[in-house]
N, C-alpha and C positions, 0 to 999 in steps of 0.2 A: 341614281345612288351617286355615278361619277359627275354630274352635276353639284350636289351638295357636297363632296368632298372638295370640289374646287372652292365653292363658297367659303368650307372650311378654313383652309388655307391661305386665301386671300384676307378673310379675318385675322388669322394668328399674325399676318406681315403687319397688320395694320398698327400693332402695339407689341414689336418685338422687345423692349425691356422687359414688359410684365412677363411676356410668356419665358422670357431666358430665364427669369428669376425664379419663376414656377417650375420649369424643365430643373433648374438646379436643385430644388427644393428637393424633387422629386428623387433624382440623380443621388444627392448627399442622403437621405433618408434611407433609400435603398443600400447605399454602401454601408452607413452604418449600421443599419442591421446585419448585413454580411459578415462584416468585422465583427460586429457584437457574437453572432453565431459561430463564427470561425474561434475566437476567442472561448467561449464556453465549451465548444466540443474539446479544443486540444488540454482545458482543466480536465475536463472530466474525464479524458482518456490518460493524462496524468496519473489523478488521484485515484480511478480505478485501478490501475496498474502498480502503483505502490500498493495498496490494499490488498489485493489479489495475491500480488507474487511476493515484494518485499517486505509487507508486514506478515505474511504468512496466513493470510486468511483461506484464500482457494476461492474458489466460484462457489462452493457450497463447504462449509464444515460441518461436520456430525460430529455430535459432542452426547454423551450419556445424559438420559433427562435429568435437568438439574446441572449439569456441569457446567456449563458456563458461569455460574453463578457460586458453586464450590465445591469444581474439582482440586483447586490449591487448598482448600482447609479440611477438606475429606477427601484426598487423593483414592484411598483403598474402597471407596463407595462412589466414587463419581467418575472414575478413569477408567478406560477399556481396558481387560485383561486380554491374553494373547487369541484366546477362541473368539472374544466380540471383534478384535482385529481383522483376524482371517475372515469372518463373515462381511465385513464391512467390505474389506478390499476387492474377496471373491466378487461379490456383487457389483461393486465399480468397475473392475476390470472387465466384466461380460457386457457391461453398458456401451456401444458404441457412442454415447453422446460424451463419455467421460477419457479425456486426453490420456492422465496419468494419477495418481494416488498417493498423498504424504502421509502420514504418519507424524505427528509432532507431542513433544514432551515438555511443559512448560512448569517454571516453578520461580522459587525466590531463594537467593543465597548469598553470602557474603564474597565477594573478591577481594583477593588482597597479593598484597606483594612481598611479604614477608613482614612487615613493619605495621603495617596498616591496613584494614578492612573499609571497603563500601557496602551498601546494599544493592544488589542487582540482578535485575530480571533476567532469566535463564532461558533459553532456547535451544531446544534439541534437537535437531534434523539430520540424518543421514547424509552425508557428504556429498554423494552423486546425485541425490536429489536436491538438494543444495544449488549444485552446480548446473543441473537442468532450470533450476527457476532462475537464477541469475542472466542466463544466456536463451532466455525463450525469447521468440522473436517481440513479443509485445514488451518485453522489456528493454530490447535492445532500441525498438521504434521510439516508445513514449517515455522511457526513463534511464536513457543510457547515460546521462549524468550524475544520477543518483546511486545508480546500482556499482561503480566503477570504485575500490575501496580507496580510502584516502593516504594508504601506505598498504605494500602488501596483496597479495594474493588471496583468494576466498580456500577453504579448507578442500576442495574437492581438485586443486592442485597438490595437492599431499597426499597420495593414496595410501602410502603406509604408515602416516601418521595417524595414530588413532585418538588423540588428545590436540587436536588442532581447534584453536577458537578464533573469533571477529570478534573485538572489543569496541565497542562504541569510543568516539574520539574522545569525548568529554569524560568517559572511566579512563581512558589511558592515560589520560593527564592528571588525573586526580591519584592514578597509581606510579605515577612518575616512571611511565614505560614509554617511552620517545620512539624505540627500536621496536621492529617485529622481526618475525624467527629469521627472514632472509638478511636482515641487519647485521645481526650477531652471529653469524656461522664463521668459523675460522678465528674466533676472538675467544680468550680465555673466560670463562664462567665465573658469576659472582661466588663468594664463598658460600658455604653452607649456613655459617652463622654471621647475621649482617650486621651493620654496625649502627642500628637505629639510634636515631637523634644523636649520631655523632657524624664528626666532619667529613667522614667517608659514604655517608648515607646515600648521598642523592648520585656518587658514581657508582657505588654497587649494586643499585636499585638499577639504572639503566645499562648494565652491564649485561644483561638477558632478558628474553622476551616470556620469561615463565612468572604466570600468574596462577593463584591458587584460589580455588572454589571450595567453600564448606557450607555445609547446610545439616540438616537433620533428614535422616533417612523415615519413610514411612511408619517406620518401627519405634522411631523418636530416639533412634542412635545417631550421636556426633558421628559426619562423615566429611571426607575431604578429597578433593583430585588435583591434579598438579596438571593444567594446560598448557600449551604453547601460545602465544596469540603469533598469530599467522597474518592478520591484518586489523587494521583500525578501519572503521566505518563511520559514516554518520546515518543515523536510525532514521526511519521515515517519520517517526513522530518525534516533535522536537521533546516533548517530554520522558523518551527513554535515550536522550542525548549523553546525560550522565550517570548510566547505570543499565547498558544492555550488554549480553554476551551469549552470541551464538556461537555452540560447540556442537559434536557430533551427539546422535541420539544414544548412542552406546556409553559415553562418558557423563551424560546425564542421566541414565539408566544406573549406572554404576555408582554417581555420586546418593542418589536416593534408595540403591538397591530395590531395583523394581524390574520388571519388564512391562510393565503397563503404559501406556501413551496417555496425553491430555484429550486429542482429538483429534482427529482425521480429516484432511482437507481433500476435496476433489477438484482437478482443474480439467474443465470444458474445453471441448473444441470451440463451443459458441456461447458467450456471456448470456445470450436471452434464453437458453436452457434451462439456466439456475434455478428458477423457482420449480419447475417442471419435477427436475432431477430432486430436489429438495425435498418434494412431496412423495416422490417415487420411494426414495431408497428411507422414508420414514415409513412406509406402508409395508416394504418389503423385510425391513427389521423386525417390525412389529410383529407380521406372521411368523419371524423364528423367535419370539420369545424375548427380541431384544427392544427396549425403550429407548430411543435414540430421540433428540432434536437436532434435525438438519436446516442450518441457517444462511440463506443464499448471503453473496458480497453484499447486496443492497439492502439485509436488515438493519436498522437502526441500532437494535441491540447489540450485535456484532462490528458494526462498522459505526458509531458513530461520527466520526470526525467526516468523512466520506460524503454520509449522507446529508449530515448539516449543512456540508460545504455547497454541495450541490441543491439544497433546498433554497438556500441565499442567493446562488447564482440564477437559479431559475426563477423566483421573485423579483431582482434586480433585472433580469431579462425582459419578463414581461412588463415590469413596468416602462421600460426605457422603448419598450417595443410599441405601448399604447400611446406614449408622449411622441415619439417620430410617427407615428401613423397619424397622430393626431394634427400636429403641423403640417404633413404634407394636405392632408383633408382639407384643413383650412384655407392653406397658401391656394390650393386648385379650385375650392370653391369661390374663394375671394376672385380669383381672376375669372372663374365663369360668372359671377354674376355682374361684375363689372362690363364684359362683353356682352351681355343680353341689355343689361341698360343702356349703353353706348348703341348698341343697333337699333333696340326699341325707338329711342327717340330718332334715330335716323329717317327710320320707315315710318314716323308718326303711329306707330301701331298701340 
């Protein structure tokens, strides 16, 4: 065996340039695959963290059966009442795989500045739960550049404020509200009646951080609440940049005159438990007479952007891997073939 290795090394020294080129092809191919794998891993962690924590999907989202499609159009039928919320929360808190539970209320409304309104997607979440989400270690590790507000601070920094709201930067620009709550403290408030379409309109709109939200209650009655814009944020999806508001769960329940929530998110210690937890809670609630639909974070129905992006990256990495492997194999096999032909002629075999 030692003699064979000696012959092999002697043969390699005979064609140093060709062998260097072969080794370089292998090294660059391996380095390319490592870089591609690292990039894919970084993107996957970034997108998953955004979907789970910043887009508030949770590792498992529990909806009333049919609620994913119909909770907004028929909330009285497809949203959770207080009893259902307690059942889901009690089960989740008793499961050691679940880190914490967050109920959400979602809806649509009109955000206004006293002179104009704009359609807005509304997210209601308890400020304490929101603080836990935006300061989660996973968020700080993978999405720290996105979670920080453009201006101001998140609502949990104002524990005595019941109507705080974080408004997407595009919506704040449309409402002509460049200042947040901290910026207007100590300054005279805007007049009760604004000079809409007059010369003082812009100055008056920019004098405070008050944003009104109007909608219909679940009983069809016109309703409205006043909020204080404590922060402007970049929404995790570009489609929500010009029309998204995150406010307290209590404010949104007051707007819709309800105690219901749209869905309940379960945040797990390990993301790999998501599918099993979804199956378990569905079966557990069914045994209590509550028909739910639990969707893990990697469900295409629940997070189509995350799933679609990862499917594209997986395909791209697969194609690149095959091409790199093919180049390396052809390079090595070519070098080996030439070496065999040369040695065969020398030995007269």
